[in-house]
PAZAPA-4460 file (N, C-alpha, C; in steps of 0.05 Angstrom, whole numbers, plus 32768, in hexadecimal, padded with zeros to 4 digits):
% residues 202
    n_x    n_y    n_z   ca_x   ca_y   ca_z    c_x    c_y    c_z   seq   type   mol
   8778   8730   87A6   878D   8721   8799   8785   8719   877D     1      I     A
   876C   8710   877A   8762   8707   8760   8763   871F   874C     2      Q     A
   875A   8737   8755   8759   874E   8743   8776   8756   873C     3      S     A
   8789   8754   874F   87A4   875B   8749   87B0   8748   8735     4      A     A
   87AA   872E   8738   87B4   871A   8724   87A9   871F   8708     5      R     A
   878E   8725   8708   8782   872B   86EE   878E   8744   86E1     6      R     A
   8793   8758   86F1   879E   8771   86E7   87BA   876C   86DC     7      M     A
   87CA   875C   86EA   87E5   8755   86E1   87E4   8745   86C7     8      L     A
   87D2   8732   86C5   87D0   8722   86AD   87C8   8733   8695     9      K     A
   87B4   8744   8699   87AA   8756   8683   87C1   8769   867B    10      E     A
   87CF   8773   868F   87E5   8786   8689   87FB   8778   8678    11      Y     A
   8802   8760   8681   8817   8751   8672   880E   874B   8655    12      N     A
   87F4   8745   8652   87EA   8740   8636   87EC   8759   8625    13      E     A
   87E3   8770   8631   87E4   8789   8622   8801   8791   861B    14      L     A
   8813   878C   862E   8830   8793   8629   883B   8782   8612    15      E     A
   8833   8768   8612   883D   8756   85FD   8833   8760   85E2    16      F     A
   881A   8767   85E0   880F   8772   85C7   881C   878B   85BE    17      L     A
   8822   879D   85D2   882E   87B7   85CB   884B   87B3   85C1    18      R     A
   8859   87A0   85CE   8875   879A   85C6   8875   878F   85A9    19      E     A
   8862   877D   85A3   8860   8772   8588   885A   8788   8574    20      Q     A
   8848   8799   857B   8841   87AF   8569   8859   87C1   8563    21      Y     A
   8868   87C7   8578   8880   87D9   8575   8895   87CB   8563    22      E     A
   8898   87B1   8566   88AC   87A3   8556   88A6   87A6   8538    23      Q     A
   888C   87A5   8531   8884   87A6   8515   8880   87C3   850B    24      F     A
   887F   87D6   851D   887B   87F1   8514   8890   8804   851E    25      N     A
   88A9   87FA   851F   88BF   8809   852A   88C5   8821   8517    26      E     A
   88C1   8839   8521   88C7   8850   8510   88E1   885D   851B    27      S     A
   88EF   886A   850A   8908   8876   8511   8907   8894   850D    28      R     A
   88F9   88A2   851E   88F5   88BF   8519   890E   88CF   851F    29      P     A
   8910   88E6   8512   8927   88F8   8516   891C   8914   851B    30      G     A
   892E   8926   851D   8926   8942   8523   8917   894F   850C    31      F     A
   891A   8944   84F3   890A   894F   84DD   88ED   894A   84E0    32      N     A
   88E6   8936   84F1   88C9   8930   84F5   88BC   8942   8509    33      D     A
   88CC   8953   8516   88C0   8966   852A   88B7   897F   851A    34      I     A
   889D   8983   851A   8892   8999   850B   8894   89B3   851B    35      I     A
   889A   89C9   850E   889A   89E3   851B   88B3   89F2   8513    36      G     A
   88AF   8A0C   850D   88C5   8A1C   8503   88CA   8A35   8514    37      K     A
   88BB   8A37   852B   88BF   8A4E   853C   88DB   8A4D   8548    38      S     A
   88E4   8A64   8552   88FF   8A66   855E   8901   8A54   8576    39      D     A
   88EB   8A51   8586   88EC   8A41   859E   88EF   8A23   8596    40      I     A
   88E0   8A1A   8582   88E2   89FE   857A   88FE   89F8   856F    41      I     A
   8908   8A0B   855F   8923   8A07   8553   8938   8A06   856A    42      Q     A
   8935   8A16   857E   8947   8A16   8595   8946   89FB   85A4    43      E     A
   892D   89F1   85A8   892A   89D7   85B6   8936   89C0   85A5    44      K     A
   8933   89C2   858B   893E   89AD   8579   895D   89AE   857A    45      K     A
   8968   89C6   857A   8985   89C9   857C   898F   89BC   8596    46      R     A
   8981   89C2   85AC   8989   89B7   85C6   8987   8998   85C6    47      L     A
   8971   898E   85BA   896D   8971   85B9   8982   8963   85A7    48      A     A
   898A   8970   8591   899E   8966   857F   89B9   8964   858F    49      I     A
   89BF   8979   859E   89D7   8978   85AF   89D6   8961   85C3    50      Q     A
   89BE   895D   85CF   89BA   8947   85E2   89BE   892C   85D5    51      A     A
   89B6   8929   85BC   89B8   8910   85AD   89D5   8908   85A9    52      S     A
   89E7   891C   85A9   8A04   8916   85A4   8A12   890F   85BE    53      R     A
   8A04   890E   85D4   8A10   8907   85EE   8A02   88ED   85F8    54      T     A
   8A0B   88E4   860F   89FE   88CC   861C   89F1   88D4   8636    55      D     A
   89EE   88EF   863B   89E4   88F8   8654   89C6   88F3   8657    56      F     A
   89BC   88F2   866F   89A0   88F1   8674   8993   890B   866B    57      S     A
   897A   8908   8662   896B   8920   8658   8950   8920   8667    58      V     A
   8948   8938   866F   892D   893C   867B   891E   894F   8669    59      L     A
   8907   8945   865F   88F6   8955   864D   88DD   895D   865D    60      I     A
   88D8   8977   8660   88C1   8980   866F   88AD   898E   865D    61      T     A
   8894   898D   8665   887F   899B   8655   8864   898E   8659    62      G     A
   8850   899C   8651   8834   8992   8655   8830   8979   8644    63      E     A
   881B   896A   864B   8814   8952   863C   880C   895A   8620    64      S     A
   8815   894A   860C   880E   894F   85F0   8820   8962   85E2    65      G     A
   8837   896A   85EE   8849   897D   85E1   885F   8970   85D2    66      T     A
   885F   8955   85D1   8873   8947   85C0   888C   893F   85CE    67      G     A
   888A   8939   85E8   88A3   8932   85F7   88AE   8918   85ED    68      K     A
   889D   8904   85E7   88A7   88EA   85DD   88B3   88ED   85C1    69      E     A
   88A8   88FF   85B0   88B3   8904   8595   88D0   890D   8598    70      V     A
   88D5   891F   85AA   88F0   8929   85AF   8902   8912   85B9    71      F     A
   88F7   8902   85CC   8907   88EC   85D7   8910   88D8   85C2    72      A     A
   88FD   88D1   85B0   8903   88BE   859A   8918   88CA   8587    73      R     A
   8915   88E4   8581   8928   88F1   856F   8944   88F2   857B    74      A     A
   8946   88F7   8595   8960   88F6   85A3   896C   88DB   85A0    75      I     A
   895C   88C6   85A5   8967   88AA   85A3   8970   88A3   8587    76      H     A
   895E   88A8   8574   8964   889E   8558   8978   88AF   854A    77      Y     A
   897F   88C7   8555   8994   88D7   8549   89AF   88D1   8556    78      T     A
   89AE   88C4   856D   89C7   88C0   857D   89D5   88A6   8577    79      G     A
   89EA   88A1   8586   89FC   888A   8581   89EE   886F   8589    80      A     A
   89D8   8870   8598   89CA   8858   85A1   89B4   8850   858E    81      R     A
   89B2   885D   8576   899A   885A   8565   8996   883E   855B    82      N     A
   89AB   882D   855B   89A8   8811   8552   899F   87FF   8569    83      H     A
   899C   880A   8581   8993   87FA   8598   8976   8803   859F    84      R     A
   8969   87F4   85B2   894D   87F9   85B7   8946   8815   85C3    85      P     A
   892F   881F   85BB   8922   8836   85C8   890A   882B   85D6    86      F     A
   8909   882C   85F1   88F4   8820   8601   88E5   8836   8610    87      V     A
   88CB   8839   860B   88BB   884E   8617   88A9   8843   862D    88      S     A
   88A9   8850   8644   8898   8848   865B   8889   8861   8665    89      V     A
   886E   885F   8666   885E   8874   8672   885A   886D   868F    90      N     A
   8868   887B   86A0   8868   8875   86BD   884C   887A   86CA    91      C     A
   883D   888C   86BD   8822   8893   86C9   880D   887E   86C0    92      A     A
   8813   886F   86AB   87FE   885D   86A0   8800   8841   86AE    93      A     A
   8816   883C   86BC   8819   8821   86C8   8814   8824   86E6    94      I     A
   8803   8813   86F1   87FD   8814   870E   8817   8812   871E    95      P     A
   8819   8823   8733   8832   8825   8742   883C   880A   874C    96      S     A
   8829   87F8   8753   8832   87DE   875E   883E   87CC   8748    97      E     A
   883A   87D3   872E   8846   87C3   8718   885E   87D1   870C    98      L     A
   8862   87EB   8712   8877   87FA   8703   8893   87EF   8708    99      L     A
   889A   87E8   8721   88B5   87DE   8726   88BB   87C4   8716   100      E     A
   88A7   87B1   8717   88AC   8798   8708   88AC   879D   86EA   101      S     A
   889E   87B1   86E1   889E   87B8   86C4   88B9   87C4   86BC   102      E     A
   88C3   87D6   86CC   88DD   87E3   86C5   88F5   87D1   86C9   103      L     A
   88F5   87C2   86DF   890E   87B3   86E6   890B   8795   86E3   104      F     A
   88F3   878B   86DC   88EE   876F   86D8   88EA   8760   86F2   105      G     A
   88E5   8746   86F0   88E1   8736   8708   88E9   871A   8703   106      Y     A
   88F0   870C   8718   88F7   86F0   8717   88DD   86DF   8716   107      E     A
   88E0   86C7   870B   88C9   86B4   870C   88C2   86AF   8729   108      E     A
   88A8   86B1   8730   889F   86AB   874B   88A3   86C3   875E   109      G     A
   88AB   86DA   8753   88B0   86F1   8765   8896   86FA   8774   110      A     A
   887F   86F6   8767   8866   86FD   8774   8850   86ED   8766   111      F     A
   8838   86ED   8772   8822   86DE   8767   881B   86E9   874C   112      T     A
   8819   86D8   8738   8812   86E1   871D   882A   86E7   870C   113      G     A
   8842   86E4   8717   885A   86EA   8708   885D   86D6   86F1   114      A     A
   8865   86E0   86DA   8867   86D0   86C1   887C   86BB   86C4   115      K     A
   8877   86A3   86B9   888B   868D   86B9   88A4   8697   86AB   116      K     A
   88BB   8693   86B8   88D4   869C   86AD   88DB   86B8   86B4   117      G     A
   88C8   86C6   86C2   88CD   86E2   86CA   88CA   86F5   86B2   118      G     A
   88D3   870E   86B7   88D1   8723   86A2   88EA   8734   86A2   119      R     A
   88F3   873B   868A   890C   874A   8688   890A   8766   8694   120      K     A
   88F5   8774   868E   88F3   8790   8697   88FD   87A3   8682   121      G     A
   88F2   87BB   8682   88F7   87CF   866D   8915   87D8   866D   122      K     A
   8921   87DA   8684   893D   87E3   8684   894F   87CE   8676   123      F     A
   894A   87B5   867B   895A   87A0   866E   8954   879F   8650   124      I     A
   893A   87A3   8648   8933   87A4   862C   8941   87BB   861E   125      Q     A
   8946   87D1   862C   8952   87E9   8620   8971   87E8   8621   126      A     A
   897C   87D2   862B   899A   87D1   862E   89A8   87D9   8615   127      D     A
   89BB   87EB   8617   89CA   87F5   8600   89BC   880C   85F2   128      G     A
   89A2   8810   85F8   8993   8825   85EB   8989   883A   85FE   129      G     A
   8970   8843   85FA   8964   8859   8609   894A   8850   8616   130      T     A
   8946   8857   862F   892C   8853   863B   8920   886F   863F   131      I     A
   8907   8872   8637   88F8   888B   8639   88E3   8888   8650   132      F     A
   88E8   8896   8666   88D6   8894   867D   88C3   88AC   867C   133      L     A
   88AC   88A8   8670   8898   88BE   866E   8889   88C1   8688   134      D     A
   8882   88D9   868E   8873   88E0   86A7   8882   88D5   86BF   135      E     A
   889C   88DA   86C1   88AC   88D0   86D7   88A4   88DC   86F1   136      I     A
   8897   88F3   86F1   888D   8900   8709   8879   88F0   8718   137      G     A
   886D   88DC   870A   8859   88CA   8717   8865   88B1   8722   138      D     A
   887F   88AE   8721   888C   8896   872A   888E   8895   8748   139      M     A
   888A   887E   8754   888C   887B   8771   88A9   8880   877B   140      S     A
   88AC   8887   8794   88C7   888C   879F   88D8   8873   879F   141      L     A
   88CB   885B   87A3   88DA   8842   87A2   88E6   883D   8786   142      A     A
   88D6   8841   8771   88DF   883D   8756   88F4   8852   874F   143      A     A
   88F1   886B   8759   8905   8880   8754   8920   8878   875F   144      Q     A
   8920   886B   8777   893A   8863   8783   8948   884F   8771   145      A     A
   8938   883D   8764   8944   8829   8753   894F   8835   8739   146      K     A
   8940   8849   872E   8949   8857   8716   8963   8865   871C   147      V     A
   8964   8872   8734   897D   8880   873C   8995   886D   873C   148      L     A
   8990   8855   8747   89A6   8841   8748   89B0   883A   872C   149      R     A
   899D   8837   8719   89A5   8831   86FD   89B7   8848   86F2   150      V     A
   89AF   8860   86F8   89BE   8877   86EE   89D9   8879   86FB   151      L     A
   89DB   8873   8715   89F4   8876   8723   8A07   885E   871F   152      Q     A
   89FC   8846   8720   8A0D   882E   8720   8A0A   881D   8707   153      E     A
   89F6   8824   86F5   89F1   8814   86DD   89EA   87F7   86E5   154      K     A
   89DC   87F4   86FB   89D4   87D9   8705   89B7   87DA   870E   155      K     A
   89AA   87C2   870C   898F   87BF   8717   898B   87A3   8720   156      L     A
   8977   879F   8731   8970   8783   8738   8952   8780   8733   157      S     A
   894B   8768   8728   892F   8763   8722   8920   875E   873C   158      R     A
   8906   8763   873B   88F4   875E   8752   88F6   8740   8759   159      V     A
   88FB   873A   8773   88FD   871F   877B   8919   8713   8779   160      G     A
   892D   8724   8772   8948   871B   876E   895C   872E   877C   161      S     A
   8972   8723   8787   8986   8735   8793   899F   8736   8781   162      D     A
   899C   872B   8769   89B3   872A   8756   89B3   8744   8745   163      K     A
   89CB   8750   8743   89CE   8768   8733   89D1   8762   8716   164      D     A
   89C4   8773   8705   89C6   8771   86E8   89D2   878C   86DF   165      I     A
   89E7   878B   86CF   89F3   87A3   86C4   89E5   87AB   86AB   166      V     A
   89DD   87C5   86A9   89CF   87CF   8691   89DD   87E9   8688   167      V     A
   89DC   87ED   866E   89E7   8805   8662   89D0   8813   8653   168      D     A
   89C3   8826   8661   89AB   8832   8656   89AD   8850   8658   169      V     A
   89A5   885E   8643   89A2   887B   8645   8986   8881   864D   170      R     A
   8982   8893   8661   8968   889A   866B   895F   88B5   8660   171      V     A
   8948   88B6   8653   893B   88CF   864C   8920   88CE   865B   172      V     A
   891C   88E3   866B   8903   88E4   867C   88F3   88FC   8674   173      A     A
   88D9   88FA   8679   88C7   8911   8672   88B2   8913   8688   174      A     A
   88A9   892C   868C   8894   8931   86A0   8884   894A   8699   175      T     A
   886B   894A   86A1   885B   8963   869F   8859   8971   86BA   176      N     A
   8867   8966   86CE   8867   8971   86E9   8880   8983   86ED   177      K     A
   887E   8995   8701   8895   89A4   8709   88A3   8994   871E   178      N     A
   88BA   8988   8717   88C7   8975   8729   88D3   8983   8741   179      L     A
   88DA   899C   873E   88E5   89AB   8756   88CF   89AE   876B   180      K     A
   88B6   89B2   8762   88A0   89B3   8775   889B   8997   8781   181      E     A
   889E   8982   8771   889A   8967   877B   88B0   8960   8790   182      E     A
   88C8   896A   878B   88DE   8966   879E   88D7   8973   87B9   183      I     A
   88CD   898C   87B7   88C5   899A   87CF   88AF   898C   87DF   184      A     A
   889D   897E   87D0   8887   896F   87DD   8891   8954   87E7   185      K     A
   88A9   894C   87DF   88B3   8932   87E8   88AA   891A   87D7   186      G     A
   889F   8920   87BF   8896   890A   87AE   88A9   8904   8798   187      T     A
   88BF   8913   8795   88D3   890D   8781   88EF   8911   878D   188      F     A
   8901   88FE   8787   891C   88FF   8793   892D   8915   8785   189      R     A
   8939   8925   8796   894A   893A   878B   8963   892F   877D   190      E     A
   896F   8919   8789   8987   890E   877C   8981   8902   8761   191      D     A
   8969   88F6   875E   8961   88EC   8744   895C   8903   8730   192      L     A
   8950   8918   8739   894C   8930   8728   8966   893A   871D   193      Y     A
   897B   893B   872D   8995   8946   8724   89A1   8932   8710   194      H     A
   899D   8918   8714   89A8   8904   8701   8999   8905   86E6   195      R     A
   897F   890B   86E7   8970   890B   86CE   8973   8925   86BE   196      L     A
   8977   893B   86CC   8976   8955   86C0   8991   8960   86B7   197      S     A
   89A3   894E   86AD   89BD   8956   86A2   89B7   8969   868A   198      V     A
   89A4   8961   8679   899B   8972   8663   897D   8975   8667   199      I     A
   8973   898D   8667   8956   8992   866A   894B   899F   8651   200      V     A
   8936   8994   8646   8928   89A0   862F   890C   89A6   8638   201      I     A
   8905   89BF   8639   88EA   89C7   8643   88D9   89CF   862B   202      N     A
***
């Protein structure tokens, strides 16, 4: 219990510092910042520009280090939501036991070590804008079910609360995994895959 409390405290402190850094270093990248003139890159840029003109969910696939987040930011900042927040979450970097409270927030007293006043959560922070769920293939099935609910009903409930909160968020997800293989293994929800993959950029 002590190590879990310490981990939560350290994680909250790191998140606070990261959020402060992002506030002061907010960049607004566009498609001109994507380097590359090959036919394949130009084709992917055209597809991403088309995606930016819609409000559909986007799934970006590819190996680590290929610039998936660069594309996600360009889609957001070129689209109609560009004046609203872009919130990025690396699902593989957050311990699975913390991911749900990080994404959906929690009520004060929801669990031992919960911050006074609770926490908004990334989906609420991204309200009106875009949430980028990086490495979504590493997300637990329980968290996947909650993301699916946001996509279907535009509602979420914070950890420790049964009250619904309405959110308007565009979801851009990315993964270096083959999600069809993960579905076959039972580690990724097929219904969530179909909701996320309205537009696929590989």
